[in-house]
C-alpha positions as CSV (number, residue, x, y, z in Angstrom):
1,X,54.7,-27.1,111.9
2,X,53.6,-28.7,115.2
3,X,51.5,-31.8,114.7
4,X,49.1,-33.2,117.3
5,X,47.7,-36.6,116.7
6,X,45.1,-38.0,119.0
7,X,42.2,-40.4,119.3
8,X,38.7,-38.9,119.3
9,X,37.9,-37.6,122.9
10,X,41.5,-37.8,123.8
11,X,42.0,-34.1,124.4
12,X,43.9,-33.2,121.2
13,X,42.1,-29.9,120.7
14,X,42.8,-28.9,124.3
15,X,46.5,-29.7,123.9
16,X,46.5,-27.6,120.6
17,X,44.9,-24.7,122.5
18,X,47.5,-25.0,125.2
19,X,50.4,-25.0,122.8
20,X,48.8,-22.2,120.8
21,X,48.6,-20.0,123.9
22,X,52.3,-20.4,124.3
23,X,53.0,-19.3,120.8
24,X,50.6,-16.4,120.2
25,X,49.8,-15.5,123.8
26,X,46.0,-15.3,123.1
27,X,44.0,-16.0,126.2
28,X,40.9,-17.8,125.0
29,X,40.2,-20.0,128.0
30,X,37.0,-18.2,128.8
31,X,35.4,-20.1,125.9
32,X,35.3,-23.0,128.3
33,X,32.6,-21.1,130.3
34,X,30.2,-21.4,127.3
35,X,28.8,-24.7,128.5
36,X,25.5,-24.2,126.7
37,X,27.3,-24.8,123.4
38,X,27.9,-28.3,121.9
39,X,31.4,-29.4,123.0
40,X,32.7,-29.9,119.4
41,X,31.2,-26.7,118.1
42,X,32.8,-24.7,120.9
43,X,36.2,-26.4,120.2
44,X,36.0,-25.0,116.7
45,X,35.7,-21.5,118.0
46,X,39.3,-21.5,119.4
47,X,41.7,-19.6,117.2
48,X,44.7,-21.9,116.9
49,X,48.0,-20.6,115.8
50,X,48.6,-21.5,112.1
51,X,51.7,-23.5,112.9
52,X,49.6,-26.1,114.7
53,X,47.9,-29.0,113.0
54,X,45.6,-31.4,114.8
55,X,44.5,-34.7,113.3
56,X,42.6,-37.7,114.6
57,X,44.7,-40.8,114.2
58,X,42.1,-42.7,112.1
59,X,42.4,-39.9,109.5
60,X,46.0,-40.6,108.6
61,X,48.3,-43.4,107.5
62,X,51.1,-44.6,109.7
63,X,53.7,-43.3,107.2
64,X,52.1,-39.8,107.1
65,X,52.5,-39.6,110.9
66,X,56.0,-40.9,110.7
67,X,56.9,-38.0,108.4
68,X,55.5,-35.4,110.7
69,X,57.8,-33.0,112.5
70,X,57.4,-31.8,116.1
71,X,54.9,-34.6,116.7
72,X,52.9,-34.8,119.9
73,X,51.0,-38.0,120.2
74,X,48.2,-38.4,122.8
75,X,48.2,-42.1,123.7
76,X,45.6,-44.4,125.1
77,X,47.6,-47.4,126.3
78,X,46.2,-48.4,129.7
79,X,42.9,-49.0,131.5
80,X,42.7,-45.6,133.0
81,X,43.0,-43.9,129.6
82,X,40.2,-46.1,128.2
83,X,38.0,-45.4,131.2
84,X,38.4,-41.6,130.6
85,X,37.6,-42.0,126.9
86,X,34.4,-44.0,127.7
87,X,33.4,-41.5,130.3
88,X,33.8,-38.5,128.0
89,X,31.8,-40.4,125.3
90,X,28.8,-40.2,127.5
91,X,28.7,-36.4,127.5
92,X,30.4,-35.3,124.3
93,X,28.4,-36.3,121.3
94,X,30.5,-38.4,118.9
95,X,30.1,-41.9,117.6
96,X,32.8,-43.2,120.0
97,X,30.1,-44.4,122.4
98,X,29.4,-47.2,119.9
99,X,31.7,-50.2,120.6
100,X,31.9,-51.1,116.9
101,X,33.5,-47.6,116.4
102,X,35.5,-47.3,119.6
103,X,37.3,-50.7,119.5
104,X,38.8,-50.4,115.9
105,X,39.8,-46.8,116.5
106,X,41.5,-47.7,119.8
107,X,43.3,-50.6,118.1
108,X,44.4,-48.4,115.2
109,X,45.7,-45.7,117.5
110,X,47.7,-48.3,119.6
111,X,49.1,-49.8,116.4
112,X,50.2,-46.4,115.3
113,X,52.0,-45.8,118.6
114,X,53.7,-49.2,118.3
115,X,54.7,-48.4,114.7
116,X,56.3,-45.1,115.8
117,X,58.2,-46.9,118.6
118,X,59.3,-49.7,116.2
119,X,60.6,-47.1,113.7
120,X,62.3,-45.1,116.4
121,X,60.3,-41.9,115.6
122,X,61.2,-38.9,117.7
123,X,57.9,-37.7,119.3
124,X,56.4,-36.5,122.5
125,X,53.9,-38.7,124.2
126,X,51.1,-37.5,126.5
127,X,48.6,-40.0,127.8
128,X,44.9,-39.3,128.0
129,X,45.2,-39.7,131.8
130,X,47.9,-37.0,132.0
131,X,45.3,-34.5,131.0
132,X,43.1,-35.4,134.0
133,X,45.6,-35.0,136.8
134,X,46.6,-31.4,137.4
135,X,50.1,-32.1,138.6
136,X,50.8,-34.6,135.9
137,X,49.4,-32.3,133.3
138,X,51.7,-29.4,134.3
139,X,54.7,-31.6,134.6
140,X,54.1,-33.3,131.2
141,X,53.3,-30.0,129.5
142,X,56.5,-28.5,130.8
143,X,58.4,-31.4,129.2
144,X,56.3,-31.0,126.0
145,X,57.1,-27.3,125.7
146,X,60.8,-28.1,126.2
147,X,60.5,-30.7,123.4
148,X,58.8,-28.2,121.1
149,X,61.2,-25.4,122.2
150,X,58.4,-23.2,123.4
151,X,58.0,-21.1,126.5
152,X,56.3,-22.6,129.5
153,X,53.9,-20.4,131.5
154,X,52.8,-22.5,134.5
155,X,50.2,-20.1,135.7
156,X,48.6,-19.7,132.2
157,X,48.5,-23.5,131.8
158,X,47.1,-24.1,135.3
159,X,44.4,-21.6,134.5
160,X,43.5,-23.1,131.2
161,X,43.6,-26.6,132.6
162,X,41.2,-25.7,135.4
163,X,38.8,-24.2,132.9
164,X,38.9,-27.3,130.7
165,X,38.4,-29.7,133.7
166,X,35.5,-27.6,135.1
167,X,33.8,-27.5,131.6
168,X,34.1,-31.3,131.3
169,X,32.5,-31.7,134.7
170,X,29.8,-29.3,133.9
171,X,29.0,-31.0,130.6
172,X,29.0,-34.4,132.4
173,X,26.6,-33.1,135.1
174,X,24.3,-31.6,132.5
175,X,24.0,-34.8,130.5
176,X,20.7,-36.6,130.8
177,X,20.9,-39.5,133.3
178,X,20.0,-42.1,130.7
179,X,23.3,-41.6,129.0
180,X,25.4,-41.9,132.2
């Protein structure tokens, strides 16, 4: 089982889709062209491989995560990562736009990361900002696929990443000005 743990709006579902495409070779990236759909609803339409589990960090205890095999943790440890989460919260409808929700979830997620480091857990770390830089994304996903012992198809991932980025930009542009 491959386990992807992320903070809400951190791109966990996108990473699951990326890894799934390497396992089952399904090309589902065109779903990102359906920008009239609610973001979270559209994410649920992707058919992920059954060997992949995604979970938001606030839904699990530290010990549960420590026991996970093939763990990919999407981290949010610097100002750029936080800036990206806050930006996405303006056009993807979740409760993360509320400070009283955002701050404790971020703190819990960081404490989880520190716990895994302290316990010397073997895991692959991707930062939220890695997902927003094409070169960094491809470099880090190549390393991630090596960690998971999966094939790496640079062209496929480049194509999927471009679709994801363009969809984010389209959703952001289509959001009412009063939210931005």
